[in-house]
N, C-alpha and C positions, 0 to 999 in steps of 0.2 A: 478276351482269350487267354488263358494259362500261361501262366510267365516258369509255372516249375517242373523240368525233365519228368518225363512219363515214371521213371522207376526210382523219382527222388527217394519213394515209401519207402521200399525195402529194404536199402543201403545207405541213406544219405542224408546226417543226423541235420547239415546245415537246411535239406528240403523240410523234415519233420520239422523245423524252426519255424521257416517260412509257413507250412501248414496252420501252425498254432499263433500267427499272428493273424494269416488273413482269417482264423477262423471265429476272431476277436471282432475283427471289423464287418465281414463280408461271409457270416456261417455257410450261404447255399454256394457263394464263390468254391470254398472252402468244403465242401459235400461234394459236388462235384469234381472237384478234384480225385480226391481219398476216391471216391469209385472209380471214375478213370483209372487210378494206378491198379486198385484190385483187380480191375477188367484186364490190364494190363499180365499182370502177375500171373493170373487165370490164362490168359493166352499164351504164357510163354510157358508155361505146366504142363498146355493140352500139345502142344507141339511138340517138345520134349518124348511125353508119350507114345504121338506119331509117328516119330524119327525111332524109339525103340521099340516099337511091332513092328516097322518095314523094313529098316537098315540095318543088316546083321555089320556088326566091328569088321575092316580089312587088317590088312595088314600094313596099310600106309597110315592106317590113322595114327596122330598124337596128340600131341598137346594143342598145337597149335591149331591145328586144323579143328580140332574140338571148340576150340577159343572163337575158331571163323565161326562155326556154325551154331556156339551160343549168340554169336554176335547179330546174326542173320535171322538166327530164331527172331531176338529182343527187336530189331528193327521192323519183320513182318508184325510181330504182334502188336506195337504201335502205332503203327498202318494201320491196321483193323480193330481197332481201341476207340473205344467214343463216337461211331458211328448213329446218324436215329436210330432208335427202337434194337440197340444193342444190349448188352447187359449191363452195362453203366447206366443207361437211365431209368434202368427198373433199383438197381440196387440203391440209385443218389434219390430216387423216390422211397425206399424205403427207409434211409438213414433221415429221411427229412422227418418224415412222421413221426420217428423217432425223439428225434428232438423239439417235435414239436412248429417244425418249419414250415406245416402242413396242413389246411383242417383235416380232420380224417374223425374218427371214433372221438368221443367225446372223454377228456381225460375226468378220473375218478376222483372227486375233492372230497375229503371229510370233513364236515363240518359236525365241531364240538358242540353233541347234543342233541344235534339232530337226526330222522331217523336214518337208517343204511337204506340203498335201495336195492335189492336183490335182483333187478334189471339188468341186462346183460347194455354193456355200451351204445347210445342208441347212436348210428351213423347219419349224415348226414351229409349233403352235397357238395360239393364245391363252390363250385359256380354260383348257385342258389343262394346258398347263402352268405357268401364275399359280395353279391348283387344287394340280398337286403340288408346287411352292412349301412353298402354305400348309396343303398337307397334310403334312411332315415336317420341317416346321420346329423343330418340339418334341423330337424325336427328335433331330438334328443338332446342337440348343444341346446337348444333355448329352455326345454326339458330341464339341466346341470343350472342353468344359471337361474333358473325358478326358483331349484330345491337345492342344490348343492351338491345331486345323486350322479356322479361318474354316467355320463352319457354312454359307455360301453355296459355300461351295468343296467339303465335301461334297455338298451336295444337287445340286451343278450335275455330282458323280462320277455319283451314286446317276443322273440325270434321261439323262446321256452311258451309262452299260453298259443300261438298262432303256428310253432311248426315250422317255422323258418317263412312266416309267408305263406303256408301251401291248406293251412287249416282255419284259416279265416272265417272268424263266424259272420253266418250269411242270413239275409232275410228268408222271407219260402218262398220268395221269386227267383232266386240266386245271384240277386245283388249283392256287395260287398258292405258291409255293417261298419268297416272302417275299422274296427274294436278291435286294438291288436292289446290290450292288456284285460280282455275278460273281465273285464269291471261289471257289475250286472247292475239294473235297473231299478234299484229303490225310489220307498214311497217320495222323494222327493227329490228325483229327477221328473224333470220335466220336456223332455226333449222327444229325437224315435226312439224306439227299440225294435229288437229283433228278439225273435222268442225259439229257442233249439232246445235240444235234448241233451241234457252234457253229463259227466257222472261226478256223484259226490262221493266223499267219504264218509258214512255214518259209521262211529263205534268200530273205523278201520276194514270194512267192509265196502266194497264200494256199489252206488245207485246208483242208475239212469234215474235224473228229473229233469223235467219241460219247465227253465225256465226263466227269464227276460235281461237281455242285456243293451246297454246302451253302443244306441247308432250312433256316427258321426258321419260328413260331409265332407271329412278324408285324415289320411293319418297322423296327419300334424293336427289335427280339432282330441284325434286318439291321445299323442303325447301329449299337451295342454293340459286336456280332461286329467290323467292321469297325475300330473306334475300337481296340478291343482288341490288331488285326492292326499297328496302323499303331503301336501304343506300344511292341508288346512283342516285333517281330520288328526282328531286327539291321540287315536290310539297307532297310531305313524310316526310321531315326534321320537322316537328310541331307534328308527329304522336308520332317519333323518340323521340323528347323531356317530349312526354306525355306517354310514355311508360311503367311509374310503376303503373298506373292505370286505371284498366281494363275497366270503363266506359268511362273516357277519350281519352283510346285508342282509343275504338269502335267508341268514337263521334268524334275523327280526321279525322279514317278512312273514315266515311260518306262525312265530309269536303272537304277531300280530291278529294273525288269522286272515290273511289274506285267500290262503287255500286250506283247502281240507286237505289234499292228499299231505299224507305222514313223512311222506318221503320227497317231498316238496320242494326244501330250502340244499339238500343233495342232489339234486337234476338241476335246479336252478345253478347254485353255484357252475356244478362242469359247462352249459351252458353258457355262461359269462366267460370260463373260461376259453371259451372258445370264440369267443367274440374278440375277447380281446387279444386272443390270437391271431384272427381275422385280419383286425388294424396292424398290428404289429408286420404284419405281410405285405397286405394293402402300402401302407408307408415306406416298408423296402423295395 
């Protein structure tokens, strides 16, 4: 429960200092407190407007009676502030999204040398995105131990390739291939495959084509195979060297030819940033 006075934001320097200190240690609590204070100020102004519209000033009005009325309005506004489904909740959600404390529109990140996407920001489902990150955390950490690539980067790439698990590659009978990274089945692949129609970019044009993709017995196998590909393929050695920066990692994958989409690095960087934000939110 908040220990800050509801009217503190309006004119109390000590309360403002307390809010700044709280924002550094518990930003979500600070956001909720600010939202409540804005709602309280709004309610006070609303009650003043209502009184002015319905009550005419009388002969017995004086500074004392006006002060009493103001204090009563402030008490009423405080009691009506912070109720479930109220204005403060809407304000808090908006502030949290603007501060990056909640998953929402994927933030746009500019990657040097990468083509800029002209698409509108992609919205993701909050609950399923958080569940996706949690579901694959253990397998991604094992892959991080093998490659040095941060687990969040690989989860982000799996999220981008599979649409947060909603567009996972499936066999003709509808069963999942567990291929989260869109790795194709080349001539050297001896395991099971799944054939689907996919989009490739040829000379900048999107072309539909049927392609063969690797299939696995589990998502953990998908992460393990991705780790082997990154570690053993000479084309991705420079990607491993740049694995600690999301933008450089994504740009490196695009330069190495991981995908044909000219805006791949830009899109992947945004999803990785969202994954990192989700991990911070879950840790808090």
